[in-house]
Backbone atoms as SQL, in Angstrom:
CREATE TABLE atoms (id INTEGER PRIMARY KEY, chain TEXT, resi INTEGER, resn TEXT, atom TEXT, x REAL, y REAL, z REAL);
INSERT INTO atoms VALUES
  (1, 'A', 1, 'MET', 'N', -243.200, -131.693, 22.663),
  (2, 'A', 1, 'MET', 'CA', -241.820, -131.316, 22.463),
  (3, 'A', 1, 'MET', 'C', -241.607, -129.844, 22.813),
  (4, 'A', 2, 'THR', 'N', -242.574, -128.993, 22.462),
  (5, 'A', 2, 'THR', 'CA', -242.442, -127.572, 22.795),
  (6, 'A', 2, 'THR', 'C', -242.418, -127.373, 24.301),
  (7, 'A', 3, 'LEU', 'N', -243.259, -128.125, 25.000),
  (8, 'A', 3, 'LEU', 'CA', -243.285, -128.024, 26.464),
  (9, 'A', 3, 'LEU', 'C', -241.945, -128.448, 27.053),
  (10, 'A', 4, 'LEU', 'N', -241.389, -129.524, 26.566),
  (11, 'A', 4, 'LEU', 'CA', -240.106, -130.007, 27.059),
  (12, 'A', 4, 'LEU', 'C', -238.989, -128.994, 26.784),
  (13, 'A', 5, 'LEU', 'N', -238.925, -128.468, 25.580),
  (14, 'A', 5, 'LEU', 'CA', -237.888, -127.498, 25.235),
  (15, 'A', 5, 'LEU', 'C', -238.028, -126.213, 26.049),
  (16, 'A', 6, 'MET', 'N', -239.254, -125.731, 26.182),
  (17, 'A', 6, 'MET', 'CA', -239.459, -124.477, 26.892),
  (18, 'A', 6, 'MET', 'C', -239.184, -124.622, 28.379),
  (19, 'A', 7, 'THR', 'N', -239.569, -125.744, 28.961),
  (20, 'A', 7, 'THR', 'CA', -239.292, -125.971, 30.376),
  (21, 'A', 7, 'THR', 'C', -237.789, -126.096, 30.612),
  (22, 'A', 8, 'THR', 'N', -237.094, -126.757, 29.710),
  (23, 'A', 8, 'THR', 'CA', -235.640, -126.861, 29.821),
  (24, 'A', 8, 'THR', 'C', -234.992, -125.483, 29.718),
  (25, 'A', 9, 'ALA', 'N', -235.426, -124.679, 28.769),
  (26, 'A', 9, 'ALA', 'CA', -234.881, -123.329, 28.625),
  (27, 'A', 9, 'ALA', 'C', -235.164, -122.491, 29.871),
  (28, 'A', 10, 'ALA', 'N', -236.358, -122.629, 30.428),
  (29, 'A', 10, 'ALA', 'CA', -236.708, -121.870, 31.626),
  (30, 'A', 10, 'ALA', 'C', -235.856, -122.292, 32.816),
  (31, 'A', 11, 'VAL', 'N', -235.641, -123.591, 32.983),
  (32, 'A', 11, 'VAL', 'CA', -234.828, -124.077, 34.107),
  (33, 'A', 11, 'VAL', 'C', -233.379, -123.623, 33.948),
  (34, 'A', 12, 'VAL', 'N', -232.821, -123.756, 32.750),
  (35, 'A', 12, 'VAL', 'CA', -231.437, -123.335, 32.511),
  (36, 'A', 12, 'VAL', 'C', -231.286, -121.834, 32.746),
  (37, 'A', 13, 'CYS', 'N', -232.223, -121.061, 32.222),
  (38, 'A', 13, 'CYS', 'CA', -232.178, -119.614, 32.393),
  (39, 'A', 13, 'CYS', 'C', -232.280, -119.233, 33.877),
  (40, 'A', 14, 'THR', 'N', -233.147, -119.907, 34.607),
  (41, 'A', 14, 'THR', 'CA', -233.306, -119.629, 36.029),
  (42, 'A', 14, 'THR', 'C', -232.039, -119.978, 36.805),
  (43, 'A', 15, 'LEU', 'N', -231.410, -121.095, 36.472),
  (44, 'A', 15, 'LEU', 'CA', -230.161, -121.463, 37.139),
  (45, 'A', 15, 'LEU', 'C', -229.064, -120.432, 36.872),
  (46, 'A', 16, 'ILE', 'N', -228.968, -119.982, 35.644),
  (47, 'A', 16, 'ILE', 'CA', -227.979, -118.946, 35.318),
  (48, 'A', 16, 'ILE', 'C', -228.304, -117.665, 36.070),
  (49, 'A', 17, 'TRP', 'N', -229.577, -117.316, 36.142),
  (50, 'A', 17, 'TRP', 'CA', -230.014, -116.112, 36.839),
  (51, 'A', 17, 'TRP', 'C', -229.665, -116.174, 38.326),
  (52, 'A', 18, 'CYS', 'N', -229.821, -117.349, 38.935),
  (53, 'A', 18, 'CYS', 'CA', -229.528, -117.501, 40.366),
  (54, 'A', 18, 'CYS', 'C', -228.030, -117.495, 40.657),
  (55, 'A', 19, 'MET', 'N', -227.228, -117.971, 39.715),
  (56, 'A', 19, 'MET', 'CA', -225.791, -118.117, 39.965),
  (57, 'A', 19, 'MET', 'C', -224.957, -116.955, 39.438),
  (58, 'A', 20, 'ASN', 'N', -225.551, -116.035, 38.701),
  (59, 'A', 20, 'ASN', 'CA', -224.799, -114.958, 38.069),
  (60, 'A', 20, 'ASN', 'C', -224.945, -113.679, 38.878),
  (61, 'A', 21, 'ASP', 'N', -223.818, -113.044, 39.174),
  (62, 'A', 21, 'ASP', 'CA', -223.838, -111.795, 39.944),
  (63, 'A', 21, 'ASP', 'C', -224.367, -110.621, 39.120),
  (64, 'A', 22, 'ARG', 'N', -224.202, -110.668, 37.817),
  (65, 'A', 22, 'ARG', 'CA', -224.638, -109.571, 36.952),
  (66, 'A', 22, 'ARG', 'C', -226.044, -109.788, 36.397),
  (67, 'A', 23, 'ALA', 'N', -226.785, -110.739, 36.927),
  (68, 'A', 23, 'ALA', 'CA', -228.098, -111.081, 36.379),
  (69, 'A', 23, 'ALA', 'C', -229.068, -109.912, 36.428),
  (70, 'A', 24, 'LYS', 'N', -229.051, -109.160, 37.527),
  (71, 'A', 24, 'LYS', 'CA', -229.967, -108.028, 37.640),
  (72, 'A', 24, 'LYS', 'C', -229.616, -106.941, 36.628),
  (73, 'A', 25, 'GLU', 'N', -228.332, -106.697, 36.447),
  (74, 'A', 25, 'GLU', 'CA', -227.883, -105.689, 35.493),
  (75, 'A', 25, 'GLU', 'C', -228.246, -106.078, 34.058),
  (76, 'A', 26, 'MET', 'N', -228.203, -107.369, 33.767),
  (77, 'A', 26, 'MET', 'CA', -228.486, -107.840, 32.412),
  (78, 'A', 26, 'MET', 'C', -229.970, -108.151, 32.189),
  (79, 'A', 27, 'LYS', 'N', -230.798, -107.897, 33.193),
  (80, 'A', 27, 'LYS', 'CA', -232.251, -108.132, 33.088),
  (81, 'A', 27, 'LYS', 'C', -232.564, -109.579, 32.697),
  (82, 'A', 28, 'LEU', 'N', -231.843, -110.514, 33.292),
  (83, 'A', 28, 'LEU', 'CA', -232.055, -111.927, 32.995),
  (84, 'A', 28, 'LEU', 'C', -233.394, -112.424, 33.533),
  (85, 'A', 29, 'GLY', 'N', -233.909, -111.758, 34.550),
  (86, 'A', 29, 'GLY', 'CA', -235.208, -112.121, 35.098),
  (87, 'A', 29, 'GLY', 'C', -236.323, -111.996, 34.072),
  (88, 'A', 30, 'THR', 'N', -236.207, -111.019, 33.183),
  (89, 'A', 30, 'THR', 'CA', -237.204, -110.839, 32.128),
  (90, 'A', 30, 'THR', 'C', -237.231, -112.044, 31.194),
  (91, 'A', 31, 'LEU', 'N', -236.057, -112.524, 30.835),
  (92, 'A', 31, 'LEU', 'CA', -235.966, -113.698, 29.966),
  (93, 'A', 31, 'LEU', 'C', -236.526, -114.931, 30.675),
  (94, 'A', 32, 'CYS', 'N', -236.192, -115.083, 31.954),
  (95, 'A', 32, 'CYS', 'CA', -236.713, -116.223, 32.725),
  (96, 'A', 32, 'CYS', 'C', -238.233, -116.197, 32.794),
  (97, 'A', 33, 'LEU', 'N', -238.786, -115.025, 33.083),
  (98, 'A', 33, 'LEU', 'CA', -240.248, -114.926, 33.183),
  (99, 'A', 33, 'LEU', 'C', -240.935, -115.220, 31.856),
  (100, 'A', 34, 'SER', 'N', -240.339, -114.776, 30.761),
  (101, 'A', 34, 'SER', 'CA', -240.958, -115.056, 29.468),
  (102, 'A', 34, 'SER', 'C', -240.907, -116.547, 29.153),
  (103, 'A', 35, 'TYR', 'N', -239.795, -117.209, 29.479),
  (104, 'A', 35, 'TYR', 'CA', -239.706, -118.646, 29.252),
  (105, 'A', 35, 'TYR', 'C', -240.656, -119.416, 30.168),
  (106, 'A', 36, 'TRP', 'N', -240.746, -119.026, 31.429),
  (107, 'A', 36, 'TRP', 'CA', -241.678, -119.709, 32.332),
  (108, 'A', 36, 'TRP', 'C', -243.126, -119.479, 31.904),
  (109, 'A', 37, 'GLY', 'N', -243.427, -118.281, 31.412),
  (110, 'A', 37, 'GLY', 'CA', -244.782, -118.016, 30.922),
  (111, 'A', 37, 'GLY', 'C', -245.135, -118.897, 29.731),
  (112, 'A', 38, 'ALA', 'N', -244.191, -119.063, 28.810),
  (113, 'A', 38, 'ALA', 'CA', -244.419, -119.933, 27.656),
  (114, 'A', 38, 'ALA', 'C', -244.551, -121.389, 28.094),
  (115, 'A', 39, 'ALA', 'N', -243.747, -121.805, 29.081),
  (116, 'A', 39, 'ALA', 'CA', -243.842, -123.180, 29.584),
  (117, 'A', 39, 'ALA', 'C', -245.199, -123.424, 30.238),
  (118, 'A', 40, 'MET', 'N', -245.694, -122.431, 30.978),
  (119, 'A', 40, 'MET', 'CA', -247.023, -122.581, 31.591),
  (120, 'A', 40, 'MET', 'C', -248.110, -122.640, 30.524),
  (121, 'A', 41, 'MET', 'N', -247.969, -121.834, 29.471),
  (122, 'A', 41, 'MET', 'CA', -248.944, -121.849, 28.389),
  (123, 'A', 41, 'MET', 'C', -249.008, -123.230, 27.741),
  (124, 'A', 42, 'TRP', 'N', -247.837, -123.830, 27.457),
  (125, 'A', 42, 'TRP', 'CA', -247.831, -125.146, 26.826),
  (126, 'A', 42, 'TRP', 'C', -248.228, -126.255, 27.793),
  (127, 'A', 43, 'THR', 'N', -248.086, -126.024, 29.090),
  (128, 'A', 43, 'THR', 'CA', -248.591, -126.990, 30.065),
  (129, 'A', 43, 'THR', 'C', -250.115, -127.029, 30.018),
  (130, 'A', 44, 'VAL', 'N', -250.721, -125.861, 29.989),
  (131, 'A', 44, 'VAL', 'CA', -252.186, -125.794, 29.893),
  (132, 'A', 44, 'VAL', 'C', -252.652, -126.417, 28.577),
  (133, 'A', 45, 'ASP', 'N', -251.923, -126.146, 27.498),
  (134, 'A', 45, 'ASP', 'CA', -252.251, -126.723, 26.202),
  (135, 'A', 45, 'ASP', 'C', -252.162, -128.250, 26.244),
  (136, 'A', 46, 'ALA', 'N', -251.124, -128.782, 26.888),
  (137, 'A', 46, 'ALA', 'CA', -250.965, -130.239, 26.987),
  (138, 'A', 46, 'ALA', 'C', -252.083, -130.862, 27.815),
  (139, 'A', 47, 'ILE', 'N', -252.486, -130.198, 28.883),
  (140, 'A', 47, 'ILE', 'CA', -253.584, -130.716, 29.710),
  (141, 'A', 47, 'ILE', 'C', -254.882, -130.731, 28.906),
  (142, 'A', 48, 'ALA', 'N', -255.144, -129.646, 28.183),
  (143, 'A', 48, 'ALA', 'CA', -256.361, -129.585, 27.367),
  (144, 'A', 48, 'ALA', 'C', -256.352, -130.646, 26.276),
  (145, 'A', 49, 'GLU', 'N', -255.187, -130.847, 25.651),
  (146, 'A', 49, 'GLU', 'CA', -255.088, -131.861, 24.607),
  (147, 'A', 49, 'GLU', 'C', -255.248, -133.266, 25.185),
  (148, 'A', 50, 'TYR', 'N', -254.706, -133.489, 26.371),
  (149, 'A', 50, 'TYR', 'CA', -254.859, -134.789, 27.018),
  (150, 'A', 50, 'TYR', 'C', -256.323, -135.066, 27.345),
  (151, 'A', 51, 'MET', 'N', -257.031, -134.046, 27.817),
  (152, 'A', 51, 'MET', 'CA', -258.450, -134.215, 28.136),
  (153, 'A', 51, 'MET', 'C', -259.252, -134.504, 26.871),
  (154, 'A', 52, 'GLU', 'N', -258.802, -133.968, 25.735),
  (155, 'A', 52, 'GLU', 'CA', -259.522, -134.155, 24.484),
  (156, 'A', 52, 'GLU', 'C', -259.192, -135.486, 23.814),
  (157, 'A', 53, 'SER', 'N', -257.903, -135.832, 23.753),
  (158, 'A', 53, 'SER', 'CA', -257.519, -137.010, 22.969),
  (159, 'A', 53, 'SER', 'C', -257.033, -138.184, 23.807),
  (160, 'A', 54, 'GLY', 'N', -256.851, -137.987, 25.084),
  (161, 'A', 54, 'GLY', 'CA', -256.419, -139.088, 25.944),
  (162, 'A', 54, 'GLY', 'C', -254.955, -139.435, 25.745),
  (163, 'A', 55, 'THR', 'N', -254.662, -140.722, 25.753),
  (164, 'A', 55, 'THR', 'CA', -253.269, -141.166, 25.719),
  (165, 'A', 55, 'THR', 'C', -252.621, -141.030, 24.348),
  (166, 'A', 56, 'GLU', 'N', -253.369, -140.655, 23.322),
  (167, 'A', 56, 'GLU', 'CA', -252.779, -140.420, 22.001),
  (168, 'A', 56, 'GLU', 'C', -251.736, -139.297, 22.056),
  (169, 'A', 57, 'LEU', 'N', -251.846, -138.453, 23.060),
  (170, 'A', 57, 'LEU', 'CA', -250.916, -137.349, 23.247),
  (171, 'A', 57, 'LEU', 'C', -249.482, -137.856, 23.432),
  (172, 'A', 58, 'PHE', 'N', -249.323, -139.025, 24.030),
  (173, 'A', 58, 'PHE', 'CA', -247.998, -139.548, 24.353),
  (174, 'A', 58, 'PHE', 'C', -247.364, -140.353, 23.220),
  (175, 'A', 59, 'ASP', 'N', -248.054, -140.496, 22.106),
  (176, 'A', 59, 'ASP', 'CA', -247.510, -141.234, 20.972),
  (177, 'A', 59, 'ASP', 'C', -247.755, -140.453, 19.674),
  (178, 'A', 60, 'PRO', 'N', -247.142, -139.252, 19.555),
  (179, 'A', 60, 'PRO', 'CA', -247.388, -138.449, 18.355),
  (180, 'A', 60, 'PRO', 'C', -246.587, -138.968, 17.166),
  (181, 'A', 61, 'PRO', 'N', -247.046, -138.666, 15.962),
  (182, 'A', 61, 'PRO', 'CA', -246.265, -139.014, 14.768),
  (183, 'A', 61, 'PRO', 'C', -244.946, -138.232, 14.749),
  (184, 'A', 62, 'VAL', 'N', -243.949, -138.786, 14.084),
  (185, 'A', 62, 'VAL', 'CA', -242.628, -138.156, 14.025),
  (186, 'A', 62, 'VAL', 'C', -242.704, -136.770, 13.394),
  (187, 'A', 63, 'LYS', 'N', -243.535, -136.623, 12.368),
  (188, 'A', 63, 'LYS', 'CA', -243.682, -135.334, 11.698),
  (189, 'A', 63, 'LYS', 'C', -244.157, -134.259, 12.679),
  (190, 'A', 64, 'ASP', 'N', -245.111, -134.601, 13.538),
  (191, 'A', 64, 'ASP', 'CA', -245.597, -133.644, 14.535),
  (192, 'A', 64, 'ASP', 'C', -244.523, -133.307, 15.558),
  (193, 'A', 65, 'MET', 'N', -243.722, -134.285, 15.941),
  (194, 'A', 65, 'MET', 'CA', -242.643, -134.029, 16.893),
  (195, 'A', 65, 'MET', 'C', -241.594, -133.087, 16.307),
  (196, 'A', 66, 'ILE', 'N', -241.279, -133.259, 15.034),
  (197, 'A', 66, 'ILE', 'CA', -240.305, -132.385, 14.382),
  (198, 'A', 66, 'ILE', 'C', -240.857, -130.968, 14.285),
  (199, 'A', 67, 'ASN', 'N', -242.126, -130.833, 13.913),
  (200, 'A', 67, 'ASN', 'CA', -242.750, -129.507, 13.846),
  (201, 'A', 67, 'ASN', 'C', -242.767, -128.835, 15.219),
  (202, 'A', 68, 'ASP', 'N', -243.090, -129.594, 16.254),
  (203, 'A', 68, 'ASP', 'CA', -243.098, -129.051, 17.607),
  (204, 'A', 68, 'ASP', 'C', -241.698, -128.640, 18.051),
  (205, 'A', 69, 'ALA', 'N', -240.690, -129.415, 17.665),
  (206, 'A', 69, 'ALA', 'CA', -239.313, -129.067, 18.020),
  (207, 'A', 69, 'ALA', 'C', -238.902, -127.762, 17.341),
  (208, 'A', 70, 'PHE', 'N', -239.231, -127.606, 16.058),
  (209, 'A', 70, 'PHE', 'CA', -238.920, -126.351, 15.363),
  (210, 'A', 70, 'PHE', 'C', -239.630, -125.174, 16.021),
  (211, 'A', 71, 'LEU', 'N', -240.881, -125.361, 16.402),
  (212, 'A', 71, 'LEU', 'CA', -241.615, -124.295, 17.076),
  (213, 'A', 71, 'LEU', 'C', -240.962, -123.952, 18.410),
  (214, 'A', 72, 'GLY', 'N', -240.581, -124.962, 19.180),
  (215, 'A', 72, 'GLY', 'CA', -239.931, -124.721, 20.463),
  (216, 'A', 72, 'GLY', 'C', -238.628, -123.959, 20.324),
  (217, 'A', 73, 'PHE', 'N', -237.787, -124.382, 19.368),
  (218, 'A', 73, 'PHE', 'CA', -236.524, -123.676, 19.148),
  (219, 'A', 73, 'PHE', 'C', -236.761, -122.255, 18.644),
  (220, 'A', 74, 'ALA', 'N', -237.773, -122.073, 17.807),
  (221, 'A', 74, 'ALA', 'CA', -238.079, -120.735, 17.298),
  (222, 'A', 74, 'ALA', 'C', -238.504, -119.801, 18.431),
  (223, 'A', 75, 'VAL', 'N', -239.282, -120.310, 19.361),
  (224, 'A', 75, 'VAL', 'CA', -239.715, -119.480, 20.488),
  (225, 'A', 75, 'VAL', 'C', -238.535, -119.152, 21.403),
  (226, 'A', 76, 'ILE', 'N', -237.636, -120.099, 21.599),
  (227, 'A', 76, 'ILE', 'CA', -236.441, -119.836, 22.407),
  (228, 'A', 76, 'ILE', 'C', -235.591, -118.747, 21.755),
  (229, 'A', 77, 'VAL', 'N', -235.381, -118.851, 20.457),
  (230, 'A', 77, 'VAL', 'CA', -234.587, -117.850, 19.739),
  (231, 'A', 77, 'VAL', 'C', -235.290, -116.497, 19.747),
  (232, 'A', 78, 'LEU', 'N', -236.595, -116.485, 19.572),
  (233, 'A', 78, 'LEU', 'CA', -237.340, -115.227, 19.612),
  (234, 'A', 78, 'LEU', 'C', -237.223, -114.576, 20.986),
  (235, 'A', 79, 'GLY', 'N', -237.319, -115.365, 22.040),
  (236, 'A', 79, 'GLY', 'CA', -237.150, -114.829, 23.395),
  (237, 'A', 79, 'GLY', 'C', -235.776, -114.223, 23.589),
  (238, 'A', 80, 'LEU', 'N', -234.746, -114.909, 23.092),
  (239, 'A', 80, 'LEU', 'CA', -233.386, -114.370, 23.182),
  (240, 'A', 80, 'LEU', 'C', -233.245, -113.085, 22.374),
  (241, 'A', 81, 'ALA', 'N', -233.884, -113.017, 21.217),
  (242, 'A', 81, 'ALA', 'CA', -233.811, -111.819, 20.378),
  (243, 'A', 81, 'ALA', 'C', -234.479, -110.630, 21.063),
  (244, 'A', 82, 'VAL', 'N', -235.652, -110.840, 21.635),
  (245, 'A', 82, 'VAL', 'CA', -236.355, -109.757, 22.332),
  (246, 'A', 82, 'VAL', 'C', -235.536, -109.284, 23.532),
  (247, 'A', 83, 'TRP', 'N', -234.961, -110.233, 24.261),
  (248, 'A', 83, 'TRP', 'CA', -234.133, -109.893, 25.417),
  (249, 'A', 83, 'TRP', 'C', -232.900, -109.104, 24.982),
  (250, 'A', 84, 'THR', 'N', -232.274, -109.491, 23.880),
  (251, 'A', 84, 'THR', 'CA', -231.098, -108.791, 23.373),
  (252, 'A', 84, 'THR', 'C', -231.449, -107.370, 22.949),
  (253, 'A', 85, 'VAL', 'N', -232.568, -107.203, 22.265),
  (254, 'A', 85, 'VAL', 'CA', -233.006, -105.858, 21.865),
  (255, 'A', 85, 'VAL', 'C', -233.238, -105.001, 23.098),
  (256, 'A', 86, 'ARG', 'N', -233.819, -105.582, 24.128),
  (257, 'A', 86, 'ARG', 'CA', -234.054, -104.837, 25.372),
  (258, 'A', 86, 'ARG', 'C', -232.730, -104.401, 25.996),
  (259, 'A', 87, 'LEU', 'N', -231.732, -105.285, 25.995),
  (260, 'A', 87, 'LEU', 'CA', -230.417, -104.919, 26.538),
  (261, 'A', 87, 'LEU', 'C', -229.767, -103.806, 25.721),
  (262, 'A', 88, 'VAL', 'N', -229.856, -103.902, 24.406),
  (263, 'A', 88, 'VAL', 'CA', -229.260, -102.877, 23.542),
  (264, 'A', 88, 'VAL', 'C', -229.934, -101.529, 23.769),
  (265, 'A', 89, 'LEU', 'N', -231.254, -101.515, 23.866),
  (266, 'A', 89, 'LEU', 'CA', -231.969, -100.263, 24.117),
  (267, 'A', 89, 'LEU', 'C', -231.604, -99.682, 25.476),
  (268, 'A', 90, 'LYS', 'N', -231.446, -100.539, 26.467),
  (269, 'A', 90, 'LYS', 'CA', -231.071, -100.083, 27.806),
  (270, 'A', 90, 'LYS', 'C', -229.691, -99.446, 27.780),
  (271, 'A', 91, 'GLU', 'N', -228.738, -100.085, 27.098),
  (272, 'A', 91, 'GLU', 'CA', -227.383, -99.543, 27.008),
  (273, 'A', 91, 'GLU', 'C', -227.348, -98.244, 26.213),
  (274, 'A', 92, 'SER', 'N', -228.101, -98.168, 25.128),
  (275, 'A', 92, 'SER', 'CA', -228.094, -96.935, 24.332),
  (276, 'A', 92, 'SER', 'C', -228.728, -95.790, 25.121),
  (277, 'A', 93, 'ARG', 'N', -229.746, -96.085, 25.905),
  (278, 'A', 93, 'ARG', 'CA', -230.362, -95.066, 26.747),
  (279, 'A', 93, 'ARG', 'C', -229.369, -94.586, 27.806),
  (280, 'A', 94, 'LYS', 'N', -228.613, -95.536, 28.382),
  (281, 'A', 94, 'LYS', 'CA', -227.628, -95.182, 29.400),
  (282, 'A', 94, 'LYS', 'C', -226.543, -94.287, 28.814),
  (283, 'A', 95, 'HIS', 'N', -226.090, -94.598, 27.597),
  (284, 'A', 95, 'HIS', 'CA', -225.054, -93.793, 26.961),
  (285, 'A', 95, 'HIS', 'C', -225.578, -92.423, 26.548),
  (286, 'A', 96, 'SER', 'N', -226.818, -92.338, 26.126),
  (287, 'A', 96, 'SER', 'CA', -227.369, -91.033, 25.749),
  (288, 'A', 96, 'SER', 'C', -227.529, -90.133, 26.958),
  (289, 'A', 97, 'ILE', 'N', -227.846, -90.700, 28.124),
  (290, 'A', 97, 'ILE', 'CA', -227.946, -89.902, 29.345),
  (291, 'A', 97, 'ILE', 'C', -226.574, -89.388, 29.740),
  (292, 'A', 98, 'LYS', 'N', -225.541, -90.232, 29.597),
  (293, 'A', 98, 'LYS', 'CA', -224.175, -89.796, 29.911),
  (294, 'A', 98, 'LYS', 'C', -223.751, -88.673, 28.980),
  (295, 'A', 99, 'MET', 'N', -224.114, -88.756, 27.706),
  (296, 'A', 99, 'MET', 'CA', -223.746, -87.739, 26.734),
  (297, 'A', 99, 'MET', 'C', -224.434, -86.401, 27.039),
  (298, 'A', 100, 'GLN', 'N', -225.677, -86.460, 27.521),
  (299, 'A', 100, 'GLN', 'CA', -226.405, -85.238, 27.838),
  (300, 'A', 100, 'GLN', 'C', -225.812, -84.548, 29.061),
  (301, 'A', 101, 'LYS', 'N', -225.316, -85.335, 30.021),
  (302, 'A', 101, 'LYS', 'CA', -224.722, -84.757, 31.229),
  (303, 'A', 101, 'LYS', 'C', -223.374, -84.129, 30.947),
  (304, 'A', 102, 'ALA', 'N', -222.669, -84.610, 29.929),
  (305, 'A', 102, 'ALA', 'CA', -221.329, -84.108, 29.624),
  (306, 'A', 102, 'ALA', 'C', -221.365, -82.818, 28.869);
């Protein structure tokens, strides 16, 4: 479930990044790279788990699916929070430079 959520977030973020004119200004590429990195990490994890447990990977208990979904959403929200903090710091730095020049 985490792999599915993270890959979906990465694809959506990438599509927005490609279609948005202000993407470079908003540092959307950073968010995309972090989501793609997490998706690659969970892909490797899924491959390792498949090699270890075989087809049991495709029939997890409901409790495990719910836990994985919460983890996936938490990572998406954490990525958005880090990206937002980065934008705020960038804007505050830009305003402080303007204040020093004035």
